[in-house]
Structure formats: structure tokens, C-alpha cells
C-alpha positions as CSV (number, residue, x, y, z in Angstrom):
1,X,0.2,-12.5,28.7
2,X,2.5,-10.2,26.7
3,X,0.7,-9.1,23.1
4,X,2.3,-7.2,20.5
5,X,0.0,-4.5,20.8
6,X,1.4,-3.9,24.6
7,X,4.9,-4.0,23.6
8,X,6.9,-3.3,20.5
9,X,10.2,-3.9,22.2
10,X,9.2,-8.3,22.1
11,X,10.7,-10.6,19.9
12,X,7.3,-11.1,18.0
13,X,6.9,-7.3,17.6
14,X,10.1,-7.0,15.8
15,X,9.3,-9.7,13.8
16,X,6.4,-8.6,12.7
17,X,7.0,-5.3,11.8
18,X,10.1,-6.5,9.7
19,X,7.4,-9.0,8.1
20,X,5.3,-5.4,7.5
21,X,8.5,-3.3,6.0
22,X,9.5,-5.8,3.9
23,X,5.5,-5.9,2.2
24,X,5.4,-1.6,2.3
25,X,8.4,-0.2,3.0
26,X,9.7,-0.2,-0.9
27,X,9.4,3.3,-2.0
28,X,6.3,4.3,-3.6
29,X,3.9,1.4,-2.0
30,X,2.5,3.7,0.9
31,X,1.4,5.8,-1.7
32,X,0.2,3.7,-4.2
33,X,-2.4,2.5,-1.5
34,X,-2.7,5.8,-0.5
35,X,-4.1,6.5,-3.7
36,X,-7.0,3.6,-3.7
37,X,-8.5,4.5,-0.9
38,X,-10.7,6.3,-2.0
39,X,-11.3,4.6,-5.2
40,X,-10.1,2.3,-7.9
41,X,-7.4,3.5,-10.3
42,X,-6.6,2.7,-13.2
43,X,-3.1,2.5,-14.2
44,X,-2.5,5.6,-15.9
45,X,-4.4,7.3,-13.5
46,X,-1.3,6.2,-10.7
47,X,1.3,7.1,-13.0
48,X,-0.6,10.5,-13.3
49,X,-1.1,11.0,-9.6
50,X,2.5,9.6,-8.8
51,X,5.0,11.9,-10.4
52,X,8.0,10.7,-10.5
53,X,7.4,7.2,-10.7
54,X,8.8,4.9,-13.1
55,X,5.9,2.5,-15.4
56,X,8.7,-0.3,-14.7
57,X,8.4,0.7,-11.1
58,X,4.4,0.8,-10.7
59,X,4.5,-2.4,-12.5
60,X,6.4,-4.3,-10.0
61,X,4.7,-2.6,-6.6
62,X,1.5,-3.7,-8.2
63,X,2.3,-6.7,-8.6
64,X,3.9,-7.2,-5.1
65,X,1.0,-5.6,-3.8
66,X,-1.3,-8.3,-5.6
67,X,1.1,-11.2,-4.7
68,X,0.3,-10.1,-0.5
69,X,-2.9,-9.8,-1.1
70,X,-3.2,-6.3,-0.8
71,X,-5.2,-5.0,-4.1
72,X,-6.8,-6.8,-7.1
73,X,-6.8,-6.6,-10.6
74,X,-10.0,-5.6,-11.7
75,X,-11.1,-6.1,-15.1
76,X,-13.4,-3.3,-16.8
77,X,-13.0,-3.5,-20.2
78,X,-12.6,-7.3,-22.2
79,X,-11.3,-5.5,-25.8
80,X,-8.3,-4.6,-25.5
81,X,-8.1,-6.0,-21.8
82,X,-7.8,-2.6,-19.1
83,X,-7.6,-3.0,-15.6
84,X,-8.4,-1.6,-12.0
85,X,-7.0,-1.6,-9.2
86,X,-8.5,-1.9,-5.7
87,X,-7.7,-2.3,-2.3
88,X,-8.8,-6.0,-0.7
89,X,-9.8,-5.8,2.8
90,X,-6.6,-6.6,3.9
91,X,-5.3,-3.7,2.2
92,X,-8.0,-1.4,3.7
93,X,-7.1,-2.1,7.2
94,X,-3.7,0.2,6.7
95,X,-5.8,3.4,6.0
96,X,-5.9,4.2,9.7
97,X,-1.8,3.2,9.5
98,X,-0.7,5.5,6.7
99,X,-3.2,7.9,8.3
100,X,-1.2,7.4,11.1
101,X,1.8,8.4,9.1
102,X,0.4,11.6,7.8
103,X,-0.2,12.6,11.2
104,X,2.7,11.9,12.2
105,X,4.9,13.2,10.1
106,X,2.7,16.3,10.2
107,X,3.2,17.2,14.2
108,X,6.7,16.5,13.5
109,X,8.1,17.7,10.2
110,X,6.4,21.3,9.8
């Protein structure tokens, strides 16, 4: 039986890759996820670390990641309401992929 893991040439693999890219392929999205691999991040921390990202873009990316259950919003202060963003199990599973991407880039682009 064919599985996605043993062939990237199948139609099923193509669909799965397209699906992953529709969620993760936007500019900044992988970097936002990477920043959360160590610990939860506040909006202001992400904004400071991701030099050049606009607040609007950061908000849009965070909302999309929440919608796809890759990150979750954690209330850390009630008055005024303040939130941190943390990876879910689904988001944590992306760490290996991001590491592989970094290794590939280092190998072929340096």
C-alpha cells in the first residue's frame, strides 16, 4: 500500500503539501511559529523580534494560526486583558519541519 511517507509524487501527497502550504506558506508564519518553540510569546515580543512585520500582518497571521489550532491564546492579565500565544500539540509537531528547513537552507544557501 502506498503511503504519503514513501512517495511525494502521489496525488494525495500533492494535496497534503498544498494544504500545509495554504496554512504555513504565508510570509512570516514559519518565523512566528519558530519564536514560540522555546516559550509563549506576547504580541509585543513577537513584534520586536520579527523586525519589519506590521502589527496588522502579525495580527492576521496569529488569527490564522489560532483558527487552524496551531497556536492558542492564553490570558495572562485580566485588567486590562493581556494575552500570550503558545504552540498547541499540533504546532509543536512543526518544530522538526522548521529545523529541517533551516538545515536545508544552511546546507545549500551558505
